[in-house]
C-alpha positions, 0 to 999 in steps of 0.5 A, spaced: 503 454 511 497 458 515 502 460 520 507 462 515 501 466 512 500 469 518 507 471 520 507 475 513 500 478 514 503 481 521 509 483 517 505 487 512 501 490 517 507 493 521 510 496 514 503 499 513 502 501 520 509 505 519 507 508 512 500 510 516 504 513 522 509 517 518 504 520 513 499 522 518 505 525 522 508 529 516 501 531 513 501 538 517 508 540 514 506 539 507 499 543 507 503 549 504 505 545 498 498 546 494 495 546 487 487 544 487 489 539 493 495 540 498 500 535 499 498 534 506 491 532 504 495 527 499 499 524 505 492 524 510 489 520 504 495 515 504 495 515 512 488 513 512 488 508 506 494 504 509 491 504 516 485 501 513 489 496 509 492 494 516 485 492 519 483 488 512 490 485 512 490 482 519 482 482 520 479 480 514 484 476 511 481 475 504 484 476 497 480 483 496 483 486 503 490 483 501 490 486 494 488 493 497 494 493 502 498 491 496 496 496 492 496 502 497 503 500 499 506 499 492 502 506 490 506 509 496 512 506 494 512 508 487 510 515 489 516 516 494 521 513 488 518 518 483 518 524 487 525 523 489 528 522 482 523 525 477 521 533 478 514 531 475 512 538 477 505 540 478 499 537 474 492 537 474 490 538 481 496 535 484 502 540 487 509 539 485 512 534 490 519 533 488 523 532 493 530 530 491 533 528 498 532 522 503 530 524 510 529 519 515 521 519 515 522 518 507 526 512 508 522 509 514 515 510 509 519 507 504 521 501 508 514 500 511 511 500 504 517 495 501 516 490 507 508 490 505 509 489 498 514 484 499 510 480 504 503 481 501 505 478 494 505 471 497 499 472 500 496 475 493 499 469 489 496 464 494 489 467 494 489 468 486 491 460 486 485 458 490 481 462 486 483 459 480 482 452 483 475 453 485 473 456 479 476 450 475 473 445 480 466 449 479 466 449 472 468 441 472 462 440 477 457 444 473 458 439 467 455 440 460 447 441 460 
């Protein structure tokens, strides 16, 4: 079971690394798409979050790190799909990021994010199950006062 979790973590880290690389590489091209904050800045934030998630998933290997990686990948995946299919327009500090095409870079980012979500889901479920069991056993061992 530990070997399977490590394989899942390596796959998730690879997906997150692809996500980070694509967003870091493209950030400069999107600096002109701006409102209060530019799309290039949002790409840099995504790249940084995904890079941090790689480290947490591989080195820390705890539930909060897995959750951070999973949420980072899921948020990126949702953003790609939303802005591919829906013209949200600019809102608040965010620019209009509608882009109704599938570029190679977008497909790579989507694939990396999807891989991370799929491979971190079992890790999260295992971590949550362990947390639940440890809380139940702690409650039983404390007993009534």
